[in-house]
C-alpha positions in Angstrom: 29.9 137.7 -106.2 31.5 136.4 -109.5 33.0 132.9 -109.4 36.5 131.9 -110.4 36.0 128.6 -112.3 39.6 127.9 -113.1 40.1 124.5 -111.4 43.5 125.3 -110.1 42.3 128.4 -108.5 39.4 126.5 -106.9 41.8 123.9 -105.5 44.0 126.6 -104.0 41.0 128.3 -102.5 39.9 125.1 -100.9 43.3 124.5 -99.4 43.4 128.0 -98.0 40.0 127.6 -96.3 41.0 124.3 -94.6 44.6 125.6 -93.7 43.1 128.6 -92.1 41.0 126.4 -89.8 44.1 124.4 -89.0 46.2 127.6 -88.5 49.0 126.2 -90.7 52.1 128.3 -91.2 52.0 130.2 -94.5 55.1 128.5 -95.9 53.4 125.1 -95.5 50.3 126.4 -97.3 52.5 127.6 -100.1 54.0 124.2 -100.5 50.6 122.5 -100.6 49.3 125.0 -103.2 51.8 123.9 -105.8 52.5 120.5 -107.3 56.0 119.3 -106.6 56.5 118.2 -110.2 54.7 118.7 -113.5 56.0 117.1 -116.7 54.9 118.4 -120.0 55.5 116.1 -123.0 55.0 115.9 -126.7 55.3 112.7 -128.7 54.8 111.7 -132.4 52.2 109.1 -133.3 51.7 107.5 -136.8 48.1 107.6 -137.8 46.2 105.1 -139.8 46.5 107.2 -143.0 50.3 107.2 -142.7 50.6 110.8 -141.4 52.5 111.7 -138.3 50.7 113.7 -135.6 52.4 115.2 -132.5 50.3 114.9 -129.3 50.8 116.9 -126.1 50.2 115.6 -122.6 50.9 116.3 -118.9 51.6 114.5 -115.7 51.3 116.4 -112.4 52.5 115.0 -109.1 51.3 117.0 -106.2 53.0 115.7 -103.0 54.7 112.4 -102.1 55.4 113.0 -98.4 53.1 110.1 -97.4 53.9 107.7 -100.3 54.0 107.4 -104.1 51.6 109.5 -106.0 48.4 108.1 -107.5 45.9 109.4 -110.1 44.2 108.8 -113.4 45.1 109.6 -117.0 42.4 111.3 -119.1 42.2 111.6 -122.9 40.2 114.7 -123.8 40.4 117.5 -126.3 40.1 120.1 -123.5 42.8 118.9 -121.2 44.7 121.8 -119.8 47.8 122.2 -117.6 45.8 124.0 -114.8 43.1 121.2 -114.9 45.7 118.5 -114.5 47.5 120.4 -111.7 44.2 120.9 -109.8 43.1 117.2 -110.3 46.5 116.1 -108.9 45.9 118.2 -105.8 42.4 116.9 -105.3 43.8 113.4 -105.6 46.1 114.1 -102.7 43.2 115.1 -100.5 41.0 112.2 -101.8 43.7 109.7 -100.8 44.3 111.5 -97.5 40.7 111.6 -96.4 40.4 107.8 -96.6 43.9 107.2 -95.2 45.6 105.7 -98.2 49.5 105.8 -98.3 49.5 107.9 -101.4 50.0 111.5 -102.6 48.0 112.8 -105.6 48.8 112.8 -109.3 47.0 113.3 -112.6 47.7 113.0 -116.2 46.1 113.9 -119.5 46.6 113.8 -123.3 45.0 116.4 -125.5 43.1 114.3 -128.0 39.6 113.1 -128.8 39.3 109.3 -128.6 35.9 109.5 -130.3 37.7 110.3 -133.5 40.5 107.8 -133.2 40.7 104.2 -134.4 41.5 101.4 -131.9 45.0 101.2 -133.4 45.6 105.0 -133.1 44.3 104.9 -129.5 46.8 102.1 -128.7 49.7 104.0 -130.2 48.8 107.2 -128.3 48.5 105.2 -125.0 51.9 103.6 -125.5 53.5 106.8 -126.7 52.4 108.8 -123.6 53.7 106.1 -121.2 57.0 106.1 -123.0 57.1 109.9 -122.6 56.5 109.9 -118.9 58.1 106.5 -118.0 61.0 108.2 -116.2 58.7 109.6 -113.4 56.2 106.7 -112.9 56.5 103.2 -111.3 55.0 101.0 -108.6 57.0 102.9 -105.9 56.9 106.4 -107.6 53.6 107.2 -109.3 50.7 104.8 -110.2 48.4 106.0 -113.0 44.8 104.7 -113.5 41.8 105.2 -115.9 40.0 108.5 -116.1 37.9 110.3 -118.7 37.8 108.4 -122.0 40.4 105.8 -120.8 39.5 102.3 -119.7 41.0 99.0 -118.6 42.2 98.2 -122.1 44.1 101.5 -122.3 45.6 100.6 -118.9 46.6 97.2 -120.2 48.5 98.8 -123.1 50.2 101.2 -120.8 51.2 98.5 -118.3 52.6 96.4 -121.1 54.6 99.4 -122.5 56.1 100.2 -119.1 56.9 96.5 -118.5 58.7 96.3 -121.9 60.7 99.4 -121.1 61.8 98.0 -117.8 62.2 94.4 -119.1 60.1 92.9 -116.3 56.4 92.3 -115.7 55.2 95.3 -113.7 51.5 95.1 -112.9 51.8 97.5 -109.9 52.6 100.5 -112.1 49.0 100.9 -113.3 45.6 100.2 -111.7 42.2 99.7 -113.3 43.7 97.0 -115.5 41.9 93.9 -117.0 41.5 91.1 -114.4 43.8 88.9 -116.4 46.6 91.4 -116.0 46.2 91.9 -112.3 43.1 94.0 -112.1 41.0 93.8 -108.9 37.6 92.4 -108.6 35.0 95.0 -107.5 36.9 97.9 -109.2 34.1 98.6 -111.7 31.5 99.3 -109.1 33.9 100.7 -106.5 33.3 104.5 -107.0 29.5 104.1 -107.0 29.5 101.6 -104.1 31.7 104.0 -102.0 29.3 106.9 -102.8 26.3 104.8 -101.7 28.0 103.9 -98.5 28.5 107.5 -97.6 24.9 108.4 -98.5 23.7 105.6 -96.2 25.8 106.9 -93.3 24.7 110.5 -93.9 21.1 109.4 -93.8 21.7 107.6 -90.5 23.3 110.8 -89.1 20.1 112.7 -90.1 17.9 110.0 -88.6 16.2 109.3 -91.9 15.6 105.9 -93.4 16.8 104.9 -96.8 13.6 103.0 -97.5 11.5 105.1 -99.9 14.0 108.0 -99.8 13.7 110.0 -103.1 16.7 110.3 -105.3 17.7 112.3 -108.4 20.8 111.4 -110.3 22.5 113.7 -112.8 24.5 111.5 -115.2 23.9 107.9 -116.2 27.5 106.8 -117.0 29.2 104.0 -115.1 29.0 105.7 -111.7 25.5 107.2 -112.0 24.1 103.9 -113.4 25.6 101.7 -110.7 24.7 104.3 -108.0 21.0 104.1 -109.2 21.0 100.3 -109.1 22.6 100.0 -105.6 20.3 102.7 -104.1 17.2 101.1 -105.5 18.3 97.7 -104.0 18.5 99.5 -100.6 14.9 100.7 -101.1 15.4 104.2 -102.4 13.0 105.6 -105.0 14.9 106.9 -108.0 12.6 109.6 -109.3 14.8 111.3 -111.9 17.8 110.5 -114.0 19.6 112.5 -116.7 22.2 111.7 -119.4 23.8 113.8 -122.1 20.6 113.9 -124.1 18.1 114.9 -121.5 16.3 113.9 -118.3 13.3 111.9 -117.2 11.1 112.2 -114.1 8.6 109.8 -112.5 7.5 110.9 -108.9 6.4 107.3 -108.3 9.9 106.0 -109.0 11.6 105.0 -112.3 12.0 101.4 -113.4 15.8 101.3 -113.3 16.0 98.1 -115.4 14.0 99.8 -118.1 16.2 102.9 -118.0 19.3 100.8 -118.3 17.9 99.0 -121.3 16.9 102.2 -123.0 20.3 103.7 -122.3 22.0 100.7 -123.9 19.7 101.1 -126.9 20.3 104.8 -127.4 18.6 107.2 -125.0 16.8 107.3 -121.7 14.4 109.8 -123.3 12.6 106.9 -124.9 11.3 106.0 -121.4 8.1 108.1 -122.0 7.7 111.5 -123.6 5.3 112.5 -120.8 8.1 112.0 -118.3 10.8 114.2 -120.0 12.0 117.3 -118.1 14.8 119.9 -118.6 18.1 118.4 -117.2 18.5 121.6 -115.2 15.2 121.0 -113.5 16.5 117.7 -112.1 19.1 119.5 -109.9 16.3 121.6 -108.3 13.8 118.8 -107.5 12.5 118.4 -104.0 14.2 115.1 -103.2 16.0 113.6 -100.2 19.2 112.8 -102.1 20.8 114.5 -105.1 23.7 112.7 -106.8 25.6 114.9 -109.3 27.5 112.2 -111.3 28.3 114.0 -114.5 29.7 117.5 -115.0 31.9 119.9 -113.2 30.4 123.2 -112.1 26.8 122.0 -112.3 25.7 123.8 -109.2 26.7 127.5 -109.2 25.5 130.7 -107.6 22.9 130.8 -110.4 21.0 127.8 -109.1 22.4 127.0 -105.6 19.5 128.8 -103.8 17.0 126.5 -105.7 18.6 123.2 -104.6 16.1 121.5 -102.3 17.8 118.1 -101.7 18.6 117.4 -98.1 21.8 115.5 -99.1 24.0 116.2 -102.1 26.5 113.4 -102.7 29.2 114.5 -105.2 29.8 111.3 -107.3 31.4 113.6 -109.9 34.5 115.7 -109.4 33.8 119.3 -108.7 30.1 119.6 -109.5 29.6 122.4 -106.9 31.5 125.7 -107.3 33.1 127.4 -104.2 30.6 130.2 -104.0 27.7 127.8 -104.5 29.1 125.7 -101.7 28.7 128.7 -99.3 25.1 129.1 -100.3 24.3 125.4 -99.7 26.0 125.6 -96.3 23.9 128.6 -95.3 20.8 126.7 -96.4 21.8 123.7 -94.3 22.2 121.4 -97.3 24.3 118.4 -96.4 27.1 118.1 -99.0 29.2 114.9 -99.1 32.3 116.3 -100.8 33.7 114.6 -103.9 37.0 113.8 -102.2 35.0 111.6 -99.8 31.9 110.6 -101.8 33.8 109.2 -104.8 36.9 107.9 -103.1 35.7 104.3 -103.5 37.5 104.1 -106.8 40.9 105.1 -105.6 40.4 102.9 -102.5 39.9 99.8 -104.6 42.7 100.9 -106.9 44.9 100.9 -103.8 43.7 97.3 -103.1 44.6 96.4 -106.6 48.1 97.8 -106.2 48.5 95.9 -102.9 47.4 92.7 -104.5 49.9 93.3 -107.4 52.8 93.7 -105.0 51.8 90.6 -103.0 50.9 88.6 -106.2 47.9 87.4 -104.1 44.3 88.2 -105.1 41.1 88.6 -103.1 37.5 87.7 -103.8 35.0 90.4 -104.8 33.3 89.9 -101.4 36.6 90.6 -99.6 37.2 93.7 -101.7 33.7 95.0 -100.9 34.0 94.3 -97.2 37.3 96.1 -97.0 35.9 99.0 -99.1 33.0 99.4 -96.7 35.2 99.5 -93.7 37.3 102.3 -95.2 34.3 104.4 -96.3 32.4 104.1 -93.1 35.4 104.9 -91.0 36.3 107.9 -93.2 32.8 109.3 -93.3 32.5 109.3 -89.5 36.0 110.8 -89.1 35.0 113.7 -91.4 31.6 114.1 -89.7 33.3 114.2 -86.3 35.8 116.8 -87.5 33.0 118.9 -89.0 31.1 118.9 -85.6 34.3 119.6 -83.7 35.3 122.6 -85.8 31.8 123.7 -86.5 32.3 123.6 -90.3 31.0 121.8 -93.4 32.0 118.3 -94.4 34.1 119.5 -97.3 36.3 121.7 -95.2 36.5 119.0 -92.5 37.6 116.5 -95.2 40.3 118.8 -96.4 41.4 119.5 -92.8 41.9 115.8 -92.2 43.9 115.3 -95.5 46.0 118.4 -95.0 46.9 117.4 -91.5 48.1 114.0 -92.6 50.3 115.5 -95.4 51.7 118.1 -93.0 52.5 115.5 -90.3 54.3 113.4 -93.0 56.3 116.4 -94.2 57.3 117.3 -90.6 58.2 113.7 -89.8 60.5 113.6 -92.9 62.1 117.0 -92.0 60.8 118.9 -95.0 59.3 121.7 -92.9 
């Protein structure tokens, strides 16, 4: 069977699978398969050499039945309309599965930040927010960082919106610097949430975390922190990859050494004898596999060779739909991305709440609240999977879809 890898088509297929289990009316499914609003913008930016370039961007808002929409803004040369629409839909389900009072949104600007000066990056950030300001706000749509954007970009964006509205508005953006109303614990939140779901999944399987073997694809912020947190819990991190390659040590890698080498240039300097093909990492015989890098890493081409007992999707969309079916048949326990990496949006929600209250929590308070949300959400999904005799991904979508449908019915939309 050939796979359809268009992200928007994948998102619609996942909705249809869960909706079929819930026996939702066809008109409701059609509503859920389309974002309620998509804004396409173009805006001029003065470059450092004095020339004017016109940049294009998008903001997709999927569904606001439960509350304002929420989702990141990415800067990338390959941003597409279908990608942004799909990501906004996935954000709806990510917020829904952990019970946040949000719908999903996503934004993107077609650009390559690696070829931009800090000044050009700031002017693009401010220009994009000016272009979409009419549809965002603390009670409308709350953006956040995503691919190639960070807390500094969020600071510029929040400042631009505040200037346009002539009032300090920290609640319009999350993922900000602490001094501008950012939340403690946000940097580690996505990885910490993923680790919590792994811990609970291992409990369900009756397997100890102590000495459990782990392979992690990707050593960016999420992969790096996941490796560190799992090693503290007693796991043995045997293989790690980054954009340049992968290393393997069956006796367990020295995570501190890997971090140092990554900061200096490449994890491949760990030891030439330990280098492996990055594709081989995915197929190692380990207890836990954490794809924390690329979309569509596990496909029909390699799904049958996945030997991990648990696959925790720290990245968005690392497993294609057809590969998902193969893993389900092979009894591989997949913790879906909308649950496994929901720690980030959960702490973004905490940041928004703190902004609205103008009262801020300690990092310990944030981490305790995050753990409560992730543990509760994992077990709700697991119970739904057992009840409906389905996989965790479908169960997670069912929970999210039902929440949205209940809100639409309560508001009289359907």
